[in-house]
Each structure stands twice: as C-alpha cells, then as structure tokens.
C-alpha positions as YAML, in Angstrom:
chain: A
units: angstrom
residues:
- id: 1
  name: MET
  ca: [-71.57, 19.11, -4.35]
- id: 2
  name: THR
  ca: [-68.04, 17.90, -3.96]
- id: 3
  name: THR
  ca: [-67.09, 14.75, -2.12]
- id: 4
  name: MET
  ca: [-64.00, 14.38, 0.01]
- id: 5
  name: SER
  ca: [-61.95, 11.28, -0.73]
- id: 6
  name: THR
  ca: [-60.21, 9.54, 2.11]
- id: 7
  name: ILE
  ca: [-56.42, 9.17, 1.72]
- id: 8
  name: THR
  ca: [-54.85, 6.28, 3.54]
- id: 9
  name: THR
  ca: [-51.18, 6.26, 4.33]
- id: 10
  name: PRO
  ca: [-49.19, 3.06, 4.79]
- id: 11
  name: THR
  ca: [-48.39, 2.21, 8.34]
- id: 12
  name: THR
  ca: [-45.66, 0.05, 9.82]
- id: 13
  name: LEU
  ca: [-46.78, -3.45, 10.60]
- id: 14
  name: ILE
  ca: [-46.92, -3.82, 14.37]
- id: 15
  name: LEU
  ca: [-47.43, -7.09, 16.18]
- id: 16
  name: HIS
  ca: [-49.76, -5.76, 18.83]
- id: 17
  name: PRO
  ca: [-50.15, -9.06, 20.80]
- id: 18
  name: PHE
  ca: [-46.34, -9.26, 21.28]
- id: 19
  name: PRO
  ca: [-46.36, -7.27, 24.60]
- id: 20
  name: LEU
  ca: [-49.04, -9.66, 25.87]
- id: 21
  name: LEU
  ca: [-46.70, -12.62, 25.54]
- id: 22
  name: PRO
  ca: [-45.04, -13.94, 28.69]
- id: 23
  name: PHE
  ca: [-41.78, -12.23, 29.55]
- id: 24
  name: GLU
  ca: [-39.81, -15.46, 29.21]
- id: 25
  name: LEU
  ca: [-41.13, -15.95, 25.68]
- id: 26
  name: ARG
  ca: [-40.43, -12.38, 24.64]
- id: 27
  name: ILE
  ca: [-36.83, -12.45, 25.69]
- id: 28
  name: LEU
  ca: [-36.39, -15.80, 23.94]
- id: 29
  name: ILE
  ca: [-37.66, -14.17, 20.73]
- id: 30
  name: TRP
  ca: [-35.19, -11.30, 21.22]
- id: 31
  name: GLU
  ca: [-32.35, -13.77, 21.56]
- id: 32
  name: PHE
  ca: [-33.36, -15.44, 18.29]
- id: 33
  name: THR
  ca: [-32.73, -12.11, 16.57]
- id: 34
  name: LEU
  ca: [-28.99, -12.41, 17.26]
- id: 35
  name: HIS
  ca: [-26.86, -13.17, 14.20]
- id: 36
  name: PRO
  ca: [-23.13, -13.04, 13.35]
- id: 37
  name: ARG
  ca: [-21.85, -9.71, 12.06]
- id: 38
  name: GLU
  ca: [-18.56, -8.35, 10.76]
- id: 39
  name: VAL
  ca: [-17.81, -5.37, 12.99]
- id: 40
  name: GLU
  ca: [-15.35, -2.75, 11.79]
- id: 41
  name: VAL
  ca: [-12.99, -1.53, 14.56]
- id: 42
  name: VAL
  ca: [-10.32, 0.83, 13.27]
- id: 43
  name: ILE
  ca: [-8.00, 2.20, 15.95]
- id: 44
  name: LEU
  ca: [-6.25, 5.33, 14.84]
- id: 45
  name: GLU
  ca: [-3.09, 6.41, 16.60]
- id: 46
  name: PRO
  ca: [-2.92, 10.16, 17.26]
- id: 47
  name: LEU
  ca: [0.11, 12.02, 18.58]
- id: 48
  name: LEU
  ca: [-0.22, 10.35, 21.94]
- id: 49
  name: PRO
  ca: [-0.53, 6.56, 21.59]
- id: 50
  name: LYS
  ca: [-2.27, 6.16, 24.94]
- id: 51
  name: SER
  ca: [-5.25, 8.09, 23.60]
- id: 52
  name: ALA
  ca: [-5.70, 5.92, 20.51]
- id: 53
  name: SER
  ca: [-9.43, 5.81, 19.84]
- id: 54
  name: PRO
  ca: [-11.63, 3.44, 17.86]
- id: 55
  name: ILE
  ca: [-13.65, 4.36, 14.81]
- id: 56
  name: SER
  ca: [-16.41, 2.10, 13.43]
- id: 57
  name: HIS
  ca: [-18.88, 2.54, 10.63]
- id: 58
  name: THR
  ca: [-20.80, -0.60, 11.59]
- id: 59
  name: ALA
  ca: [-24.35, 0.17, 12.53]
- id: 60
  name: VAL
  ca: [-25.71, -0.54, 15.98]
- id: 61
  name: PRO
  ca: [-27.45, -3.93, 16.00]
- id: 62
  name: GLY
  ca: [-31.13, -3.55, 15.18]
- id: 63
  name: PRO
  ca: [-32.47, -5.44, 18.23]
- id: 64
  name: LEU
  ca: [-30.72, -2.95, 20.53]
- id: 65
  name: GLN
  ca: [-32.75, -0.13, 18.95]
- id: 66
  name: ALA
  ca: [-36.11, -1.94, 18.84]
- id: 67
  name: CYS
  ca: [-37.26, -1.14, 22.38]
- id: 68
  name: ARG
  ca: [-36.05, -0.71, 25.91]
- id: 69
  name: GLU
  ca: [-36.81, -4.32, 26.87]
- id: 70
  name: SER
  ca: [-34.74, -5.77, 24.01]
- id: 71
  name: HIS
  ca: [-31.91, -3.31, 24.69]
- id: 72
  name: ASN
  ca: [-31.80, -4.11, 28.37]
- id: 73
  name: HIS
  ca: [-31.89, -7.86, 27.85]
- id: 74
  name: LEU
  ca: [-29.38, -8.05, 24.97]
- id: 75
  name: THR
  ca: [-26.77, -5.77, 26.57]
- id: 76
  name: ALA
  ca: [-24.56, -6.50, 29.49]
- id: 77
  name: ALA
  ca: [-25.83, -3.77, 31.82]
- id: 78
  name: ILE
  ca: [-22.99, -3.63, 34.36]
- id: 79
  name: ASP
  ca: [-23.14, -1.52, 37.50]
- id: 80
  name: THR
  ca: [-19.57, -0.28, 37.75]
- id: 81
  name: SER
  ca: [-19.94, 0.68, 41.42]
- id: 82
  name: THR
  ca: [-20.69, -2.91, 42.48]
- id: 83
  name: SER
  ca: [-19.25, -4.74, 39.43]
- id: 84
  name: THR
  ca: [-22.46, -6.75, 39.20]
- id: 85
  name: SER
  ca: [-25.05, -7.00, 36.46]
- id: 86
  name: THR
  ca: [-28.17, -4.85, 36.83]
- id: 87
  name: ASN
  ca: [-30.15, -7.39, 34.88]
- id: 88
  name: THR
  ca: [-29.11, -10.79, 36.06]
- id: 89
  name: ARG
  ca: [-32.41, -12.50, 35.23]
- id: 90
  name: ASN
  ca: [-31.86, -14.95, 32.36]
- id: 91
  name: ARG
  ca: [-28.47, -13.34, 31.73]
- id: 92
  name: LYS
  ca: [-26.58, -15.09, 28.96]
- id: 93
  name: PRO
  ca: [-22.83, -14.86, 28.27]
- id: 94
  name: TYR
  ca: [-23.22, -14.14, 24.56]
- id: 95
  name: LEU
  ca: [-24.89, -10.74, 24.73]
- id: 96
  name: TYR
  ca: [-23.72, -7.38, 23.44]
- id: 97
  name: GLU
  ca: [-21.39, -5.11, 25.37]
- id: 98
  name: LYS
  ca: [-19.70, -1.77, 24.91]
- id: 99
  name: ALA
  ca: [-16.15, -2.36, 23.74]
- id: 100
  name: PHE
  ca: [-13.04, -0.33, 22.91]
- id: 101
  name: GLN
  ca: [-14.04, 2.65, 24.99]
- id: 102
  name: SER
  ca: [-11.56, 5.44, 25.41]
- id: 103
  name: SER
  ca: [-10.99, 7.18, 28.74]
- id: 104
  name: THR
  ca: [-9.84, 10.46, 27.13]
- id: 105
  name: THR
  ca: [-12.17, 13.46, 27.38]
- id: 106
  name: ILE
  ca: [-12.46, 13.92, 23.62]
- id: 107
  name: CYS
  ca: [-13.09, 10.25, 22.79]
- id: 108
  name: SER
  ca: [-14.92, 9.25, 25.94]
- id: 109
  name: GLN
  ca: [-18.18, 8.74, 24.03]
- id: 110
  name: ARG
  ca: [-16.67, 6.43, 21.46]
- id: 111
  name: TYR
  ca: [-17.42, 2.73, 21.80]
- id: 112
  name: VAL
  ca: [-18.58, -0.19, 19.70]
- id: 113
  name: TRP
  ca: [-21.42, -2.67, 20.46]
- id: 114
  name: ILE
  ca: [-19.93, -6.14, 20.04]
- id: 115
  name: ASN
  ca: [-21.10, -9.67, 20.65]
- id: 116
  name: PHE
  ca: [-17.77, -11.43, 21.11]
- id: 117
  name: PHE
  ca: [-19.39, -14.88, 20.84]
- id: 118
  name: LEU
  ca: [-20.80, -14.22, 17.35]
- id: 119
  name: ASP
  ca: [-19.16, -11.17, 15.76]
- id: 120
  name: THR
  ca: [-15.99, -11.04, 13.68]
- id: 121
  name: ILE
  ca: [-13.75, -8.09, 14.59]
- id: 122
  name: SER
  ca: [-12.36, -6.53, 11.41]
- id: 123
  name: ILE
  ca: [-9.48, -4.16, 12.10]
- id: 124
  name: GLY
  ca: [-8.65, -3.49, 8.43]
- id: 125
  name: ILE
  ca: [-5.20, -2.59, 7.22]
- id: 126
  name: TYR
  ca: [-4.39, 0.55, 9.23]
- id: 127
  name: THR
  ca: [-4.84, -0.90, 12.72]
- id: 128
  name: ASN
  ca: [-1.64, -2.56, 13.92]
- id: 129
  name: LEU
  ca: [-1.98, -5.71, 15.97]
- id: 130
  name: ASN
  ca: [0.32, -4.03, 18.43]
- id: 131
  name: TYR
  ca: [-2.58, -1.76, 19.45]
- id: 132
  name: LEU
  ca: [-4.31, -4.81, 20.91]
- id: 133
  name: THR
  ca: [-1.30, -6.56, 22.43]
- id: 134
  name: SER
  ca: [0.88, -3.90, 24.06]
- id: 135
  name: PRO
  ca: [-0.29, -3.05, 27.59]
- id: 136
  name: SER
  ca: [2.46, -0.47, 28.14]
- id: 137
  name: GLU
  ca: [1.89, 1.62, 24.98]
- id: 138
  name: TYR
  ca: [-1.81, 1.00, 24.50]
- id: 139
  name: PRO
  ca: [-3.44, 0.31, 27.87]
- id: 140
  name: GLU
  ca: [-6.87, 1.34, 26.56]
- id: 141
  name: HIS
  ca: [-7.53, -1.57, 24.26]
- id: 142
  name: HIS
  ca: [-5.08, -4.42, 24.84]
- id: 143
  name: THR
  ca: [-7.38, -6.21, 27.31]
- id: 144
  name: TRP
  ca: [-10.03, -6.74, 24.58]
- id: 145
  name: ARG
  ca: [-7.83, -9.27, 22.83]
- id: 146
  name: ASN
  ca: [-8.75, -11.75, 25.59]
- id: 147
  name: LYS
  ca: [-12.34, -11.67, 24.36]
- id: 148
  name: ILE
  ca: [-11.85, -11.70, 20.58]
- id: 149
  name: ARG
  ca: [-12.84, -15.05, 19.07]
- id: 150
  name: ARG
  ca: [-12.98, -14.07, 15.42]
- id: 151
  name: LEU
  ca: [-10.40, -11.68, 14.01]
- id: 152
  name: LYS
  ca: [-10.05, -10.31, 10.48]
- id: 153
  name: PHE
  ca: [-7.39, -7.98, 9.12]
- id: 154
  name: ASP
  ca: [-5.95, -6.86, 5.77]
- id: 155
  name: LYS
  ca: [-2.30, -7.24, 4.88]
- id: 156
  name: GLU
  ca: [-0.09, -6.18, 1.96]
- id: 157
  name: TYR
  ca: [2.68, -8.76, 2.05]
- id: 158
  name: TRP
  ca: [5.17, -6.98, -0.24]
- id: 159
  name: ALA
  ca: [4.47, -3.54, 1.31]
- id: 160
  name: VAL
  ca: [5.55, -4.47, 4.82]
- id: 161
  name: HIS
  ca: [8.97, -2.79, 5.03]
- id: 162
  name: ASN
  ca: [9.62, -4.32, 1.60]
- id: 163
  name: ASP
  ca: [10.21, -7.54, 3.54]
- id: 164
  name: GLY
  ca: [7.47, -10.10, 3.97]
- id: 165
  name: GLU
  ca: [9.46, -11.85, 6.69]
- id: 166
  name: TYR
  ca: [8.79, -8.88, 8.96]
- id: 167
  name: PHE
  ca: [5.10, -9.87, 8.86]
- id: 168
  name: PHE
  ca: [5.87, -13.51, 9.57]
- id: 169
  name: GLN
  ca: [8.48, -12.99, 12.27]
- id: 170
  name: TRP
  ca: [6.99, -10.06, 14.15]
- id: 171
  name: GLU
  ca: [3.39, -9.08, 13.37]
- id: 172
  name: LEU
  ca: [2.03, -12.61, 12.96]
- id: 173
  name: LYS
  ca: [3.67, -13.70, 16.15]
- id: 174
  name: GLN
  ca: [1.46, -11.31, 18.14]
- id: 175
  name: LEU
  ca: [-1.52, -13.52, 17.38]
- id: 176
  name: GLU
  ca: [-0.23, -15.85, 20.09]
- id: 177
  name: GLN
  ca: [-1.66, -13.41, 22.65]
- id: 178
  name: PHE
  ca: [-5.26, -13.87, 21.40]
- id: 179
  name: GLN
  ca: [-5.84, -16.88, 23.59]
- id: 180
  name: LYS
  ca: [-9.57, -17.21, 22.84]
- id: 181
  name: LEU
  ca: [-9.19, -16.92, 19.07]
- id: 182
  name: GLU
  ca: [-11.32, -19.47, 17.19]
- id: 183
  name: GLU
  ca: [-11.07, -18.10, 13.65]
- id: 184
  name: CYS
  ca: [-8.54, -15.90, 11.85]
- id: 185
  name: HIS
  ca: [-9.32, -14.28, 8.50]
- id: 186
  name: ILE
  ca: [-6.55, -12.55, 6.51]
- id: 187
  name: VAL
  ca: [-7.32, -10.48, 3.41]
- id: 188
  name: CYS
  ca: [-4.29, -10.64, 1.09]
- id: 189
  name: MET
  ca: [-4.29, -7.20, -0.54]
- id: 190
  name: ASP
  ca: [-1.71, -8.15, -3.17]
- id: 191
  name: GLY
  ca: [-2.70, -11.77, -3.77]
- id: 192
  name: PHE
  ca: [-1.70, -15.09, -2.23]
- id: 193
  name: ALA
  ca: [1.89, -14.92, -3.39]
- id: 194
  name: GLY
  ca: [4.12, -14.75, -0.35]
- id: 195
  name: PHE
  ca: [1.60, -16.19, 2.05]
- id: 196
  name: GLU
  ca: [2.50, -19.81, 1.30]
- id: 197
  name: GLY
  ca: [3.92, -21.54, 4.35]
- id: 198
  name: ILE
  ca: [1.94, -19.40, 6.77]
- id: 199
  name: THR
  ca: [0.83, -22.49, 8.63]
- id: 200
  name: ASN
  ca: [4.44, -23.57, 9.26]
- id: 201
  name: ARG
  ca: [4.51, -21.03, 12.10]
- id: 202
  name: ASN
  ca: [2.50, -22.15, 15.07]
- id: 203
  name: TYR
  ca: [1.23, -18.69, 15.97]
- id: 204
  name: PHE
  ca: [-2.52, -19.37, 15.77]
- id: 205
  name: PRO
  ca: [-4.32, -20.27, 19.01]
- id: 206
  name: CYS
  ca: [-7.32, -21.25, 16.82]
- id: 207
  name: GLY
  ca: [-5.24, -23.86, 14.95]
- id: 208
  name: THR
  ca: [-4.07, -23.64, 11.36]
- id: 209
  name: GLU
  ca: [-7.20, -25.36, 10.08]
- id: 210
  name: ASN
  ca: [-9.23, -22.29, 11.15]
- id: 211
  name: VAL
  ca: [-7.13, -19.75, 9.26]
- id: 212
  name: TRP
  ca: [-8.72, -18.37, 6.12]
- id: 213
  name: LEU
  ca: [-7.06, -16.31, 3.35]
- id: 214
  name: TYR
  ca: [-8.87, -14.02, 0.91]
- id: 215
  name: ASP
  ca: [-7.49, -12.81, -2.43]
- id: 216
  name: GLU
  ca: [-8.48, -9.17, -2.72]
- id: 217
  name: ASP
  ca: [-8.11, -9.23, -6.53]
- id: 218
  name: ASN
  ca: [-10.30, -12.14, -7.52]
- id: 219
  name: GLY
  ca: [-12.32, -12.74, -4.37]
- id: 220
  name: GLU
  ca: [-11.03, -16.27, -3.86]
- id: 221
  name: ARG
  ca: [-11.37, -17.70, -0.37]
- id: 222
  name: VAL
  ca: [-9.21, -20.58, 0.73]
- id: 223
  name: LYS
  ca: [-7.99, -22.22, 3.91]
- id: 224
  name: ALA
  ca: [-4.38, -21.54, 4.70]
- id: 225
  name: VAL
  ca: [-3.61, -25.30, 4.93]
- id: 226
  name: GLU
  ca: [-5.06, -25.76, 1.45]
- id: 227
  name: LEU
  ca: [-2.95, -22.92, 0.09]
- id: 228
  name: ASP
  ca: [0.17, -24.56, 1.49]
- id: 229
  name: ALA
  ca: [-0.84, -27.89, -0.02]
- id: 230
  name: ARG
  ca: [-1.21, -26.29, -3.46]
- id: 231
  name: ALA
  ca: [2.22, -24.70, -3.20]
- id: 232
  name: GLU
  ca: [3.76, -28.03, -2.20]
- id: 233
  name: ARG
  ca: [2.16, -29.81, -5.13]
- id: 234
  name: ALA
  ca: [3.41, -27.15, -7.53]
- id: 235
  name: GLU
  ca: [6.93, -27.36, -6.09]
- id: 236
  name: ARG
  ca: [6.99, -31.14, -6.47]
- id: 237
  name: ALA
  ca: [5.87, -30.77, -10.07]
- id: 238
  name: GLY
  ca: [8.68, -28.37, -10.69]
- id: 239
  name: GLY
  ca: [6.39, -25.56, -11.70]
- id: 240
  name: TRP
  ca: [5.63, -22.06, -10.52]
- id: 241
  name: TRP
  ca: [2.24, -21.83, -8.90]
- id: 242
  name: VAL
  ca: [0.16, -18.64, -9.12]
- id: 243
  name: SER
  ca: [-2.95, -18.18, -7.03]
- id: 244
  name: GLY
  ca: [-6.17, -19.11, -8.78]
- id: 245
  name: ASP
  ca: [-4.35, -20.90, -11.65]
- id: 246
  name: GLU
  ca: [-4.20, -24.43, -10.23]
- id: 247
  name: GLY
  ca: [-7.69, -25.40, -11.30]
- id: 248
  name: ASP
  ca: [-7.23, -23.84, -14.73]
- id: 249
  name: GLU
  ca: [-3.95, -25.70, -15.23]
- id: 250
  name: GLU
  ca: [-5.55, -28.97, -14.29]
- id: 251
  name: ASP
  ca: [-8.46, -28.37, -16.67]
- id: 252
  name: GLU
  ca: [-6.03, -27.42, -19.48]
- id: 253
  name: GLY
  ca: [-4.04, -30.55, -18.80]
- id: 254
  name: ASP
  ca: [-7.17, -32.72, -18.99]
- id: 255
  name: GLU
  ca: [-8.20, -31.03, -22.21]
- id: 256
  name: GLU
  ca: [-4.76, -31.58, -23.75]
- id: 257
  name: ASP
  ca: [-4.83, -35.25, -22.75]
- id: 258
  name: GLU
  ca: [-8.28, -35.68, -24.23]
- id: 259
  name: GLY
  ca: [-7.20, -33.89, -27.41]
- id: 260
  name: ASP
  ca: [-4.13, -36.15, -27.77]
- id: 261
  name: GLU
  ca: [-6.26, -39.27, -27.35]
- id: 262
  name: GLU
  ca: [-8.71, -38.05, -29.99]
- id: 263
  name: ASP
  ca: [-5.87, -37.30, -32.40]
- id: 264
  name: GLU
  ca: [-4.43, -40.78, -31.91]
- id: 265
  name: GLU
  ca: [-7.84, -42.39, -32.51]
- id: 266
  name: ASN
  ca: [-8.32, -40.34, -35.67]
- id: 267
  name: GLU
  ca: [-4.91, -41.33, -36.99]
- id: 268
  name: GLU
  ca: [-5.63, -45.00, -36.31]
- id: 269
  name: ASN
  ca: [-8.98, -44.78, -38.08]
- id: 270
  name: GLU
  ca: [-7.37, -43.11, -41.10]
- id: 271
  name: GLU
  ca: [-4.68, -45.83, -41.26]
- id: 272
  name: ASN
  ca: [-7.30, -48.51, -41.09]
- id: 273
  name: GLU
  ca: [-9.30, -46.86, -43.87]
- id: 274
  name: GLU
  ca: [-6.16, -46.60, -46.05]
- id: 275
  name: ASP
  ca: [-5.38, -50.25, -45.47]
- id: 276
  name: GLY
  ca: [-8.93, -51.15, -46.41]
- id: 277
  name: ASP
  ca: [-8.74, -49.10, -49.60]
- id: 278
  name: ASP
  ca: [-5.46, -50.75, -50.61]
- id: 279
  name: GLY
  ca: [-7.00, -54.20, -50.10]
- id: 280
  name: ASP
  ca: [-9.95, -53.30, -52.27]
- id: 281
  name: VAL
  ca: [-7.73, -52.03, -55.05]
- id: 282
  name: GLY
  ca: [-5.66, -55.22, -54.96]
- id: 283
  name: SER
  ca: [-8.71, -57.45, -55.19]
- id: 284
  name: ASP
  ca: [-10.08, -55.45, -58.10]
- id: 285
  name: ALA
  ca: [-6.80, -55.73, -59.99]
- id: 286
  name: GLY
  ca: [-6.68, -59.52, -59.44]
- id: 287
  name: SER
  ca: [-10.21, -60.05, -60.74]
- id: 288
  name: SER
  ca: [-9.53, -58.06, -63.90]
...
C-alpha cells in the first residue's frame, strides 16, 4: 500500500490583520514607505521638438503597486474637469504624481511617477537643459522645472563644442530658471579638470554649498566649493593639481618629511658613536 506525501509550497507572508487597522493608521504606514529615489528622465528630441517625449527605465515605486488603497493615497489623483483632488482626505504635498507627459498621440501614454519632494531627477548626458527651460520650443516639459528640487546630469567638459566655456556661459546659466532647486549633482564624465571655478558663477538657486561633483573615472564625490578650494591651494603652491591626487601628495610629503627626520637622527647617532669610539681609542693609547 502506497502512501501519498503532502507537498507544501512556500507562500508569500501576508499580514492579515493589516486591513483591520484603522484607516488613519494604515495610510500613515503607507507614508512611511516613501524613500528618496534617483529617477531617470531622458527626453529624446525627434524630428519635431514639440513632440519630445520622456523615456525612463526607473521602476514604478513599490507602494504604488501594493494595493488600490496605497496607490490612491500616495498619488495626487487630480480631477482635471474641476482641477480639484479626488482624494483630499489627509492629502499631503509630498506624494507621487505623473510627470513629463506628452500630448502627442504616439507618446500620450508615456509618463513618469515622481515625488518631487524626495526624488532626484537624473536627465543623464543626452537630455539638454534647454528641454526643460524653453517654453517656445519645448512647451511639453518646461513647466516641470518649477517643481524639480534635486537635479542630476552628466557632462563632458572637453566635449562641449571643444570649448568648456560654452558649458559655463550658456548651459550652466539655464539652472537659474530652476527656482525650487535645493541640490544639484553633476557627473564629470572626463574628470574634475575644467570644472574648477564652477562656484564663481552664481547660477545655482540652491546655493554653491549644495552643488556636488562626481568623477566618473574613480567615483570620487566632492562638493564644488571644496573642489575650488583645492584648486586655489594648488595654485598658491605653484603646482598643477589633478583630481584625486591632493591627498596622495600630502601623504607623500608627510612620508618624505618623516624619512628626512629619520635620516638626520641616524646620521647624528652615527657621529656620536664615532666620537665615542675615538675617545675610547685615545684613552687606551694613554694608558699603554
């Protein structure tokens, strides 16, 4: 007689009492699930600039896919006919909303879920800042700049029209239009060289102390004001500063100083020993 064995399959852990919690407590828990993200928003320019559409590979936030209650509470459900929220109860200003929609037929379904109070908008290297600042050429997306608080973009200094000043005098100046900007992150694709003095231009609504630079080659992250301070120290010392070398140079200098001191001490000890030997020889000769 054969016996049938029971096979158990793993099941997803479900907190069954959660729906029994008071509504106010449940939505508070959903709000605790919010966390800062880096959201990719790449705006590609087709033949007609006015139909430029966004592309993003950033996944939809998990809480928005958990259940209908979390989705409804964590998104700004706006009734366009009345321009009022359809879920005004406990509505908070830092929730997710659909952004960078396109009105064209082909791209009408493209949008990105963004929490402008928490998320960093990363436009990469191919999206020009002009796409977010020119109302005449790009009416679809320029209004979103008024909501962006954290902006990140990549830049090749020496590849910009073979003239880095084009970046400083034209592209960088467009940041003035991001009035709510709190942080600016710039990825230096070809190193820090050329980005010294970036804080001398008052183009950052967030203040120069909130501008961060990243070296794509070695992964170094430094504040722009600190980078300028390094360059100034190197210039006063009459040397040529290269990104990432300042600490090494200081360490090497300390090691050289320590080595020189040790050599001097060794020489003094040898001289003292020689003097002592000469004295011993003289005393021996006198006694004999």
